[in-house]
N, C-alpha and C positions, 0 to 999 in steps of 0.2 A: 352579470358574471355567472357562469354556470359551474358550480362546485359539485364534485361528487362526494357522496358520503363514503366513509371507510368501507362499508359493505358493497357499494357500487363500484368502487375503484379496485377491489380485490385486496388481498393482504399486502401490507407494506413490504417493499423490497429493501433489504438491508444487507450490508456486508461488514464483516469484522476483520480487522487486520491487526497483526502483531508486528511492530517494528522494533528491531534490536539494533542498537548503534554501538560501535566500539572503535577504538583507535588502534591502528597498527603502527608500530614504530620501527624505523630503519636506523639502527645505531650507526651504521657505516656512513650513510648519506645524511644522517642527522635530520631526518624528516619524520613527520607524523601524518598519517592519512586516516580519515574517517571511512568506515565501511558500514553498510546498512543491509540488514536482512529483513525482507518483507515476507510475512507468512499469512496464509489464510487458514485459520484453525479448523474450519469445517472440512477442508480437503487435505490439509497437511502440506500443500504445495508451498514452496518457498523459492525466493530469488534473492541473489546478492547484487548489490549496487555499490558504485563507488562515489556517487554524489547524491545529495538529498534531492536535487532536481530530478534525477532519474526515478527516485522513489515516488515523488509526487506525480510525475508524468505517468508512471505505471498505474497508480491509483486512479488518476483522471481517466485514462483509457478504459480501465475496468468499469468505472462507474457510469461512463457514458455509452458503453456498448449495450446493445439490446439484450434483454435476458431471454 
């Protein structure tokens, strides 16, 4: 097995995310919906999602894309 030392591999790649979750209530329809805000603190970019699956898909795409 050929392992690279940290200096040979370069600095580690990492990403930090802030996920905010909240519920929105519709009193007329008597429903509650979760909403999710995914933010990258480094850039300040953020996105709003309506399902947790969408949030996880966005993170997976981001982490598997070439840097």
